[in-house]
PyMOL Python script that loads the backbone (N, CA, C, O; Angstrom):
from pymol import cmd

cmd.read_pdbstr("""\
ATOM      1  N   MET A   1      77.899 -31.893 131.442  1.00  0.00           N
ATOM      2  CA  MET A   1      79.117 -32.686 131.397  1.00  0.00           C
ATOM      3  C   MET A   1      80.267 -31.851 130.868  1.00  0.00           C
ATOM      4  O   MET A   1      81.405 -32.027 131.302  1.00  0.00           O
ATOM      5  N   ASN A   2      79.997 -30.957 129.951  1.00  0.00           N
ATOM      6  CA  ASN A   2      81.040 -30.117 129.388  1.00  0.00           C
ATOM      7  C   ASN A   2      81.667 -29.232 130.453  1.00  0.00           C
ATOM      8  O   ASN A   2      82.867 -28.962 130.408  1.00  0.00           O
ATOM      9  N   LEU A   3      80.867 -28.778 131.409  1.00  0.00           N
ATOM     10  CA  LEU A   3      81.378 -27.939 132.483  1.00  0.00           C
ATOM     11  C   LEU A   3      82.378 -28.708 133.339  1.00  0.00           C
ATOM     12  O   LEU A   3      83.385 -28.149 133.774  1.00  0.00           O
ATOM     13  N   LEU A   4      82.108 -29.965 133.579  1.00  0.00           N
ATOM     14  CA  LEU A   4      82.984 -30.792 134.399  1.00  0.00           C
ATOM     15  C   LEU A   4      84.326 -31.044 133.712  1.00  0.00           C
ATOM     16  O   LEU A   4      85.370 -30.983 134.361  1.00  0.00           O
ATOM     17  N   LEU A   5      84.312 -31.319 132.436  1.00  0.00           N
ATOM     18  CA  LEU A   5      85.529 -31.666 131.717  1.00  0.00           C
ATOM     19  C   LEU A   5      86.246 -30.458 131.134  1.00  0.00           C
ATOM     20  O   LEU A   5      87.350 -30.599 130.606  1.00  0.00           O
ATOM     21  N   GLY A   6      85.659 -29.297 131.213  1.00  0.00           N
ATOM     22  CA  GLY A   6      86.300 -28.110 130.663  1.00  0.00           C
ATOM     23  C   GLY A   6      86.296 -28.152 129.152  1.00  0.00           C
ATOM     24  O   GLY A   6      85.272 -28.442 128.534  1.00  0.00           O
ATOM     25  N   SER A   7      87.432 -27.865 128.564  1.00  0.00           N
ATOM     26  CA  SER A   7      87.499 -27.798 127.107  1.00  0.00           C
ATOM     27  C   SER A   7      88.136 -29.048 126.499  1.00  0.00           C
ATOM     28  O   SER A   7      88.627 -29.000 125.371  1.00  0.00           O
ATOM     29  N   PHE A   8      88.135 -30.158 127.224  1.00  0.00           N
ATOM     30  CA  PHE A   8      88.683 -31.394 126.684  1.00  0.00           C
ATOM     31  C   PHE A   8      87.721 -31.987 125.674  1.00  0.00           C
ATOM     32  O   PHE A   8      86.514 -32.046 125.908  1.00  0.00           O
ATOM     33  N   GLY A   9      88.262 -32.424 124.552  1.00  0.00           N
ATOM     34  CA  GLY A   9      87.458 -33.094 123.542  1.00  0.00           C
ATOM     35  C   GLY A   9      87.577 -34.598 123.699  1.00  0.00           C
ATOM     36  O   GLY A   9      88.279 -35.090 124.583  1.00  0.00           O
ATOM     37  N   THR A  10      86.893 -35.312 122.842  1.00  0.00           N
ATOM     38  CA  THR A  10      86.903 -36.769 122.897  1.00  0.00           C
ATOM     39  C   THR A  10      88.303 -37.325 122.673  1.00  0.00           C
ATOM     40  O   THR A  10      88.716 -38.265 123.352  1.00  0.00           O
ATOM     41  N   THR A  11      89.024 -36.752 121.733  1.00  0.00           N
ATOM     42  CA  THR A  11      90.371 -37.228 121.434  1.00  0.00           C
ATOM     43  C   THR A  11      91.294 -37.075 122.637  1.00  0.00           C
ATOM     44  O   THR A  11      92.058 -37.985 122.959  1.00  0.00           O
ATOM     45  N   GLU A  12      91.221 -35.929 123.297  1.00  0.00           N
ATOM     46  CA  GLU A  12      92.076 -35.700 124.459  1.00  0.00           C
ATOM     47  C   GLU A  12      91.761 -36.681 125.584  1.00  0.00           C
ATOM     48  O   GLU A  12      92.666 -37.191 126.245  1.00  0.00           O
ATOM     49  N   ILE A  13      90.476 -36.942 125.795  1.00  0.00           N
ATOM     50  CA  ILE A  13      90.078 -37.871 126.853  1.00  0.00           C
ATOM     51  C   ILE A  13      90.574 -39.279 126.539  1.00  0.00           C
ATOM     52  O   ILE A  13      91.049 -39.975 127.436  1.00  0.00           O
ATOM     53  N   VAL A  14      90.474 -39.705 125.294  1.00  0.00           N
ATOM     54  CA  VAL A  14      90.954 -41.034 124.896  1.00  0.00           C
ATOM     55  C   VAL A  14      92.461 -41.139 125.115  1.00  0.00           C
ATOM     56  O   VAL A  14      92.944 -42.161 125.603  1.00  0.00           O
ATOM     57  N   VAL A  15      93.200 -40.102 124.763  1.00  0.00           N
ATOM     58  CA  VAL A  15      94.655 -40.106 124.956  1.00  0.00           C
ATOM     59  C   VAL A  15      94.998 -40.176 126.440  1.00  0.00           C
ATOM     60  O   VAL A  15      95.902 -40.915 126.828  1.00  0.00           O
ATOM     61  N   ILE A  16      94.292 -39.421 127.269  1.00  0.00           N
ATOM     62  CA  ILE A  16      94.550 -39.433 128.712  1.00  0.00           C
ATOM     63  C   ILE A  16      94.270 -40.814 129.295  1.00  0.00           C
ATOM     64  O   ILE A  16      95.053 -41.310 130.105  1.00  0.00           O
ATOM     65  N   VAL A  17      93.171 -41.440 128.898  1.00  0.00           N
ATOM     66  CA  VAL A  17      92.839 -42.785 129.391  1.00  0.00           C
ATOM     67  C   VAL A  17      93.896 -43.790 128.939  1.00  0.00           C
ATOM     68  O   VAL A  17      94.307 -44.653 129.715  1.00  0.00           O
ATOM     69  N   PHE A  18      94.333 -43.681 127.697  1.00  0.00           N
ATOM     70  CA  PHE A  18      95.368 -44.582 127.177  1.00  0.00           C
ATOM     71  C   PHE A  18      96.675 -44.423 127.949  1.00  0.00           C
ATOM     72  O   PHE A  18      97.313 -45.415 128.302  1.00  0.00           O
ATOM     73  N   LEU A  19      97.074 -43.189 128.209  1.00  0.00           N
ATOM     74  CA  LEU A  19      98.297 -42.942 128.975  1.00  0.00           C
ATOM     75  C   LEU A  19      98.171 -43.459 130.406  1.00  0.00           C
ATOM     76  O   LEU A  19      99.133 -43.991 130.960  1.00  0.00           O
ATOM     77  N   ALA A  20      97.000 -43.309 131.003  1.00  0.00           N
ATOM     78  CA  ALA A  20      96.787 -43.821 132.358  1.00  0.00           C
ATOM     79  C   ALA A  20      96.929 -45.338 132.379  1.00  0.00           C
ATOM     80  O   ALA A  20      97.513 -45.895 133.310  1.00  0.00           O
ATOM     81  N   LEU A  21      96.401 -46.008 131.362  1.00  0.00           N
ATOM     82  CA  LEU A  21      96.544 -47.464 131.284  1.00  0.00           C
ATOM     83  C   LEU A  21      98.005 -47.866 131.139  1.00  0.00           C
ATOM     84  O   LEU A  21      98.446 -48.844 131.742  1.00  0.00           O
ATOM     85  N   LEU A  22      98.759 -47.112 130.337  1.00  0.00           N
ATOM     86  CA  LEU A  22     100.176 -47.420 130.169  1.00  0.00           C
ATOM     87  C   LEU A  22     100.961 -47.201 131.458  1.00  0.00           C
ATOM     88  O   LEU A  22     101.817 -48.011 131.814  1.00  0.00           O
ATOM     89  N   LEU A  23     100.668 -46.108 132.154  1.00  0.00           N
ATOM     90  CA  LEU A  23     101.425 -45.764 133.353  1.00  0.00           C
ATOM     91  C   LEU A  23     101.082 -46.648 134.547  1.00  0.00           C
ATOM     92  O   LEU A  23     101.979 -47.101 135.257  1.00  0.00           O
ATOM     93  N   PHE A  24      99.813 -46.895 134.771  1.00  0.00           N
ATOM     94  CA  PHE A  24      99.385 -47.573 135.988  1.00  0.00           C
ATOM     95  C   PHE A  24      99.050 -49.043 135.787  1.00  0.00           C
ATOM     96  O   PHE A  24      99.051 -49.811 136.749  1.00  0.00           O
ATOM     97  N   GLY A  25      98.771 -49.439 134.586  1.00  0.00           N
ATOM     98  CA  GLY A  25      98.403 -50.823 134.333  1.00  0.00           C
ATOM     99  C   GLY A  25      96.931 -51.061 134.623  1.00  0.00           C
ATOM    100  O   GLY A  25      96.287 -50.261 135.301  1.00  0.00           O
ATOM    101  N   GLY A  26      96.411 -52.143 134.119  1.00  0.00           N
ATOM    102  CA  GLY A  26      94.994 -52.445 134.254  1.00  0.00           C
ATOM    103  C   GLY A  26      94.558 -52.803 135.663  1.00  0.00           C
ATOM    104  O   GLY A  26      93.375 -52.694 135.983  1.00  0.00           O
ATOM    105  N   LYS A  27      95.487 -53.229 136.516  1.00  0.00           N
ATOM    106  CA  LYS A  27      95.107 -53.654 137.864  1.00  0.00           C
ATOM    107  C   LYS A  27      94.987 -52.484 138.828  1.00  0.00           C
ATOM    108  O   LYS A  27      94.180 -52.541 139.755  1.00  0.00           O
ATOM    109  N   LYS A  28      95.753 -51.444 138.640  1.00  0.00           N
ATOM    110  CA  LYS A  28      95.750 -50.320 139.578  1.00  0.00           C
ATOM    111  C   LYS A  28      94.592 -49.356 139.334  1.00  0.00           C
ATOM    112  O   LYS A  28      94.137 -48.700 140.271  1.00  0.00           O
ATOM    113  N   ILE A  29      94.116 -49.258 138.122  1.00  0.00           N
ATOM    114  CA  ILE A  29      93.076 -48.275 137.805  1.00  0.00           C
ATOM    115  C   ILE A  29      91.768 -48.555 138.546  1.00  0.00           C
ATOM    116  O   ILE A  29      91.184 -47.605 139.068  1.00  0.00           O
ATOM    117  N   PRO A  30      91.264 -49.794 138.630  1.00  0.00           N
ATOM    118  CA  PRO A  30      90.038 -50.010 139.414  1.00  0.00           C
ATOM    119  C   PRO A  30      90.199 -49.631 140.884  1.00  0.00           C
ATOM    120  O   PRO A  30      89.272 -49.099 141.495  1.00  0.00           O
ATOM    121  N   GLU A  31      91.373 -49.904 141.452  1.00  0.00           N
ATOM    122  CA  GLU A  31      91.620 -49.516 142.843  1.00  0.00           C
ATOM    123  C   GLU A  31      91.596 -47.999 142.988  1.00  0.00           C
ATOM    124  O   GLU A  31      91.030 -47.464 143.942  1.00  0.00           O
ATOM    125  N   PHE A  32      92.212 -47.318 142.040  1.00  0.00           N
ATOM    126  CA  PHE A  32      92.235 -45.859 142.062  1.00  0.00           C
ATOM    127  C   PHE A  32      90.827 -45.285 141.930  1.00  0.00           C
ATOM    128  O   PHE A  32      90.464 -44.356 142.651  1.00  0.00           O
ATOM    129  N   MET A  33      90.040 -45.834 141.016  1.00  0.00           N
ATOM    130  CA  MET A  33      88.683 -45.332 140.800  1.00  0.00           C
ATOM    131  C   MET A  33      87.800 -45.602 142.021  1.00  0.00           C
ATOM    132  O   MET A  33      86.944 -44.784 142.357  1.00  0.00           O
ATOM    133  N   LYS A  34      88.000 -46.728 142.677  1.00  0.00           N
ATOM    134  CA  LYS A  34      87.239 -47.025 143.892  1.00  0.00           C
ATOM    135  C   LYS A  34      87.561 -46.003 144.975  1.00  0.00           C
ATOM    136  O   LYS A  34      86.659 -45.497 145.643  1.00  0.00           O
ATOM    137  N   GLY A  35      88.825 -45.704 145.147  1.00  0.00           N
ATOM    138  CA  GLY A  35      89.231 -44.696 146.125  1.00  0.00           C
ATOM    139  C   GLY A  35      88.688 -43.325 145.778  1.00  0.00           C
ATOM    140  O   GLY A  35      88.260 -42.581 146.661  1.00  0.00           O
ATOM    141  N   LEU A  36      88.701 -42.987 144.500  1.00  0.00           N
ATOM    142  CA  LEU A  36      88.162 -41.703 144.053  1.00  0.00           C
ATOM    143  C   LEU A  36      86.664 -41.632 144.321  1.00  0.00           C
ATOM    144  O   LEU A  36      86.161 -40.599 144.764  1.00  0.00           O
ATOM    145  N   GLY A  37      85.954 -42.713 144.058  1.00  0.00           N
ATOM    146  CA  GLY A  37      84.514 -42.748 144.315  1.00  0.00           C
ATOM    147  C   GLY A  37      84.187 -42.602 145.788  1.00  0.00           C
ATOM    148  O   GLY A  37      83.248 -41.893 146.152  1.00  0.00           O
ATOM    149  N   LEU A  38      84.958 -43.269 146.639  1.00  0.00           N
ATOM    150  CA  LEU A  38      84.731 -43.142 148.081  1.00  0.00           C
ATOM    151  C   LEU A  38      85.020 -41.724 148.556  1.00  0.00           C
ATOM    152  O   LEU A  38      84.315 -41.193 149.414  1.00  0.00           O
ATOM    153  N   GLY A  39      86.054 -41.118 148.000  1.00  0.00           N
ATOM    154  CA  GLY A  39      86.375 -39.738 148.356  1.00  0.00           C
ATOM    155  C   GLY A  39      85.272 -38.776 147.949  1.00  0.00           C
ATOM    156  O   GLY A  39      84.918 -37.874 148.707  1.00  0.00           O
ATOM    157  N   LEU A  40      84.725 -38.967 146.751  1.00  0.00           N
ATOM    158  CA  LEU A  40      83.621 -38.119 146.292  1.00  0.00           C
ATOM    159  C   LEU A  40      82.384 -38.312 147.156  1.00  0.00           C
ATOM    160  O   LEU A  40      81.672 -37.351 147.448  1.00  0.00           O
ATOM    161  N   LYS A  41      82.127 -39.542 147.565  1.00  0.00           N
ATOM    162  CA  LYS A  41      80.974 -39.821 148.427  1.00  0.00           C
ATOM    163  C   LYS A  41      81.116 -39.095 149.760  1.00  0.00           C
ATOM    164  O   LYS A  41      80.163 -38.479 150.238  1.00  0.00           O
ATOM    165  N   GLU A  42      82.303 -39.166 150.360  1.00  0.00           N
ATOM    166  CA  GLU A  42      82.534 -38.475 151.627  1.00  0.00           C
ATOM    167  C   GLU A  42      82.419 -36.966 151.461  1.00  0.00           C
ATOM    168  O   GLU A  42      81.889 -36.282 152.336  1.00  0.00           O
ATOM    169  N   PHE A  43      82.909 -36.449 150.350  1.00  0.00           N
ATOM    170  CA  PHE A  43      82.828 -35.016 150.084  1.00  0.00           C
ATOM    171  C   PHE A  43      81.371 -34.568 149.975  1.00  0.00           C
ATOM    172  O   PHE A  43      80.988 -33.548 150.548  1.00  0.00           O
ATOM    173  N   ARG A  44      80.564 -35.331 149.239  1.00  0.00           N
ATOM    174  CA  ARG A  44      79.146 -34.981 149.093  1.00  0.00           C
ATOM    175  C   ARG A  44      78.416 -35.033 150.430  1.00  0.00           C
ATOM    176  O   ARG A  44      77.587 -34.171 150.722  1.00  0.00           O
ATOM    177  N   GLU A  45      78.724 -36.044 151.243  1.00  0.00           N
ATOM    178  CA  GLU A  45      78.098 -36.144 152.564  1.00  0.00           C
ATOM    179  C   GLU A  45      78.493 -34.961 153.440  1.00  0.00           C
ATOM    180  O   GLU A  45      77.669 -34.447 154.196  1.00  0.00           O
ATOM    181  N   ALA A  46      79.740 -34.529 153.345  1.00  0.00           N
ATOM    182  CA  ALA A  46      80.189 -33.375 154.128  1.00  0.00           C
ATOM    183  C   ALA A  46      79.488 -32.103 153.665  1.00  0.00           C
ATOM    184  O   ALA A  46      79.098 -31.277 154.490  1.00  0.00           O
ATOM    185  N   ILE A  47      79.326 -31.941 152.365  1.00  0.00           N
ATOM    186  CA  ILE A  47      78.631 -30.763 151.829  1.00  0.00           C
ATOM    187  C   ILE A  47      77.182 -30.757 152.299  1.00  0.00           C
ATOM    188  O   ILE A  47      76.668 -29.710 152.695  1.00  0.00           O
ATOM    189  N   GLN A  48      76.516 -31.907 152.262  1.00  0.00           N
ATOM    190  CA  GLN A  48      75.129 -31.983 152.718  1.00  0.00           C
ATOM    191  C   GLN A  48      75.028 -31.686 154.203  1.00  0.00           C
ATOM    192  O   GLN A  48      74.065 -31.060 154.645  1.00  0.00           O
ATOM    193  N   GLY A  49      76.008 -32.128 154.979  1.00  0.00           N
ATOM    194  CA  GLY A  49      76.018 -31.846 156.408  1.00  0.00           C
ATOM    195  C   GLY A  49      76.154 -30.359 156.685  1.00  0.00           C
ATOM    196  O   GLY A  49      75.522 -29.841 157.605  1.00  0.00           O
ATOM    197  N   VAL A  50      76.965 -29.674 155.908  1.00  0.00           N
ATOM    198  CA  VAL A  50      77.143 -28.228 156.078  1.00  0.00           C
ATOM    199  C   VAL A  50      75.876 -27.488 155.670  1.00  0.00           C
ATOM    200  O   VAL A  50      75.506 -26.502 156.307  1.00  0.00           O
ATOM    201  N   GLN A  51      75.207 -27.949 154.617  1.00  0.00           N
ATOM    202  CA  GLN A  51      73.999 -27.277 154.141  1.00  0.00           C
ATOM    203  C   GLN A  51      72.852 -27.427 155.133  1.00  0.00           C
ATOM    204  O   GLN A  51      71.977 -26.562 155.185  1.00  0.00           O
ATOM    205  N   ARG A  52      72.831 -28.499 155.920  1.00  0.00           N
ATOM    206  CA  ARG A  52      71.762 -28.704 156.898  1.00  0.00           C
ATOM    207  C   ARG A  52      71.882 -27.736 158.065  1.00  0.00           C
ATOM    208  O   ARG A  52      70.882 -27.387 158.693  1.00  0.00           O
ATOM    209  N   ILE A  53      73.090 -27.308 158.353  1.00  0.00           N
ATOM    210  CA  ILE A  53      73.325 -26.444 159.521  1.00  0.00           C
ATOM    211  C   ILE A  53      72.876 -25.049 159.279  1.00  0.00           C
ATOM    212  O   ILE A  53      73.002 -24.198 160.160  1.00  0.00           O
TER     213      ILE A  53
END
""", "prot")
cmd.dss("prot")
cmd.show_as("cartoon", "prot")
cmd.util.cbc("prot")
cmd.orient("prot")
């Protein structure tokens, strides 16, 4: 998990999440996360397709 987040600590992550809530509001974040999840799913499927070839 540390590799994914780089050198961010717990405090930095909490501040980033708090700022995201302030900027986007509670209603937009679930929509954003759903889109991000779908994008990651498509990316993984594309990577697996390339590895099969």
